[in-house]
Backbone as a ProteinNet text record, in pm:
[ID]
protein_1_A
[PRIMARY]
MFNISYLDNNNDKQLVWQSSWGLSTRSIGAMIMVHSDDMGLVLPPKVAHTQVVIIAIEKVNEDEQNAVII
[TERTIARY]
1928.5	1826.2	1814.5	1792.5	1734.9	1828.2	1923.7	2104.9	2049.7	1988.4	1971.1	2099.4	2120	2216.8	2235.8	2344.2	2313.6	2451	2503.6	2658.8	2683.4	2786.7	2818.1	2832.6	2900.5	2971.7	3106.9	3155.6	3319.3	3253.5	3153.4	3060.7	3061.5	3112.1	3063.4	3004.2	2956.9	2840.6	2845.6	2787.9	2702	2615.1	2625.7	2465.9	2405.4	2255.8	2195.3	2240.6	2221.6	2190.6	2024.6	1983.4	1826	1789.7	1669	1615.7	1472.6	1381.4	1284.2	1212.7	1143.4	1058.1	903.9	898.8	816.7	719	877.2	850.1	773.1	793.4	796.7	629.5	621.2	451.3	392.1	403.1	333.4	270	395.5	344.5	251.5	310.4	198.7	74.3	61.5	-81.1	-168.9	-86.2	-151.7	-133.7	-104.3	-130.8	-270	-268.9	-414.8	-568.4	-452	-602.2	-645.7	-567.3	-542.2	-665.9	-621.9	-647.8	-732.8	-827.3	-912.2	-1021.5	-1138.8	-1275.2	-1384.6	-1487.8	-1593.3	-1571.3	-1563.1	-1512	-1389.2	-1293.6	-1134	-1053.4	-933.5	-794.7	-782.9	-730.8	-733.9	-577.4	-461.3	-402.3	-314.9	-251.3	-207.9	-125.9	-143.2	-98.1	104.6	188	261.1	289.6	245.3	250.4	222.1	91.1	27.2	33.8	80.2	186	38.7	-6.3	-125.6	-240.2	-372.4	-530.6	-539.7	-627.5	-720.9	-839.1	-953.1	-1078.7	-1159.9	-1177.9	-1291.2	-1430.8	-1545	-1630.6	-1728	-1782.9	-1840.5	-1985.4	-1999.6	-2126.4	-2167.4	-2330.6	-2374.3	-2461.3	-2443.9	-2494	-2612.5	-2765.5	-2852.3	-2852	-2873.3	-2923.8	-2826.3	-2890.8	-2812.9	-2800.6	-2905.4	-2944.6	-2827	-2822.1	-2747.3	-2640.2	-2567	-2427.6	-2361.2	-2489.4	-2441.4	-2426.5	-2546.9	-2514.8	-2359.8	-2314.5	-2218.5	-2078.9	-2033.1	-1879.9	-1780.6	-1706.6	-1544.3	-1481
-1747.2	-1878.6	-1976.7	-1972.2	-2109.6	-2145.6	-2115.2	-2205.3	-2214.6	-2097.2	-2150.4	-2034.7	-2111.7	-2145.6	-2124.6	-2073.9	-2076.2	-2104	-2158.9	-2217.3	-2016.4	-1923.1	-1860.1	-1885.5	-1777.4	-1805.8	-1877.9	-1861.7	-1996	-2144.7	-2154.3	-2278.1	-2272.1	-2208.3	-2200.6	-2119.4	-2260.9	-2259.5	-2142.2	-2044.2	-1941.1	-1922.3	-1864.9	-1819.4	-1724.3	-1709.5	-1609.4	-1488.4	-1363	-1225	-1253.2	-1243.6	-1303.5	-1190.8	-1148.1	-1020	-1133	-1010.7	-1082.1	-973.6	-937.2	-811.6	-885.9	-1027.9	-1086.2	-998.2	-1012.6	-951.2	-837.6	-767.7	-580.7	-566	-658.9	-644.2	-698.2	-792.7	-900.4	-865.9	-778.2	-748.8	-574	-474.2	-434	-431.1	-586.3	-613.2	-666.1	-720.1	-810.4	-710	-570	-491.8	-430.6	-372.9	-370.9	-418.9	-554.2	-654.5	-612.5	-651.4	-634.7	-503.9	-449.7	-253.9	-182.7	-245.4	-182.1	-285.1	-211.5	-226.9	-170.1	-177.6	-134.6	44.7	46.7	232.2	247.9	222.4	242.5	159.5	238.1	138.2	254.8	179.1	239.8	192.9	276.2	225.7	247	174.3	186.8	299.2	315.8	486.7	471	346.3	311.4	380.3	312.3	348.8	463	504.9	671	750.8	840.2	878.8	1040.1	1049.7	1148.3	1111.5	1097	1024.2	1176.9	1143	1206.7	1182.1	1270.8	1169.4	1281.5	1248.6	1364.6	1307.2	1412.7	1427.6	1522.8	1421.3	1500.2	1562.1	1727.6	1782	1863.1	1800.9	1889.4	1991.9	2140.8	2224.5	2256.4	2227.5	2281.9	2421.8	2470.7	2623.6	2727	2860	2958.4	2938.3	2879.5	2875.2	2759	2668.8	2541.6	2568.1	2646.4	2677.2	2789	2867.4	2924.1	2881.3	2735.5	2641.1	2567.3	2570.4	2488.4	2537.8	2508.2	2574.6	2489.1	2550.8	2428.9	2515.6
-489.5	-401.9	-457	-554.1	-656.5	-770	-748.5	-763.1	-960	-997.4	-1131	-1191.2	-1301.9	-1409.4	-1559.6	-1604	-1786.9	-1820.4	-1911.5	-2008.8	-2063.7	-2078.9	-2117	-2222.8	-2301.9	-2447	-2483.8	-2333.7	-2264.5	-2284.3	-2273.2	-2208.4	-2037.4	-1936.9	-1828.1	-1789.2	-1678.9	-1588.9	-1473.6	-1525.3	-1498.4	-1357	-1266.8	-1201.3	-1221.7	-1235.6	-1280.9	-1127.2	-1186	-1074	-1052.7	-883	-905.4	-820.2	-735.6	-665.6	-664.9	-512.8	-503.1	-402.6	-502.2	-392.8	-399.9	-300.7	-300	-156.9	-65.2	71.6	56.6	8.8	-13.5	-46.2	-95	-224.2	-112.6	-100.5	-14.7	82.5	156.9	295.6	284.9	194.4	190.5	171.1	55	26.6	174.8	225.6	362.5	503.8	490.8	559.3	524	407.5	317	354.7	333	389.4	484.2	583.9	783.6	764	753.5	810.9	706.6	637.6	558.6	578.1	549.8	557.1	444.9	447.8	325.8	359.2	345.3	363.2	325.3	326.5	309.8	374.3	393.5	421.8	567.3	702.9	806.4	859.9	884.9	903.5	1010	1085.3	1242.2	1252.3	1365.8	1432.3	1378.1	1361	1389	1210.1	1123.8	1034.2	941	1024.6	961.4	1114.1	1108.7	1261.4	1257.1	1135.9	1153	1094	1151.3	1121.8	1105.3	987.9	886.4	916.9	898.2	867.9	808.3	672.7	581.4	594.6	647.9	664.8	494.8	417.1	327.2	392.5	376.4	459.9	350.6	270.9	153.4	180.5	140.8	196.8	101.7	125.2	4	31.1	86.4	101.1	184.9	158.8	225.3	379.6	457.6	626.8	661.5	569.8	624.7	606.7	478.8	448.2	612.5	640.4	771.4	935.6	910.6	1045.1	1065.5	878.5	902.7	999	1105.5	1131.2	1124.9	1038.6	1018.7	1138
[MASK]
++++++++++++++++++++++++++++++++++++++++++++++++++++++++++++++++++++++

């Protein structure tokens, strides 16, 4: 891609093997930046087919434990 080359043991010009992870890691980072807020990551339905909402309920005493329906 960048036409990077070197001279081998026989002084022949050889092209190097190259790979790029830029698109995959950058696209994941962009998705996280676009689909997150101060409360965390919210992925679009095409990426996360199952939606999960976690609600923390603090139970202080026995009466409140009986009042919470799960």
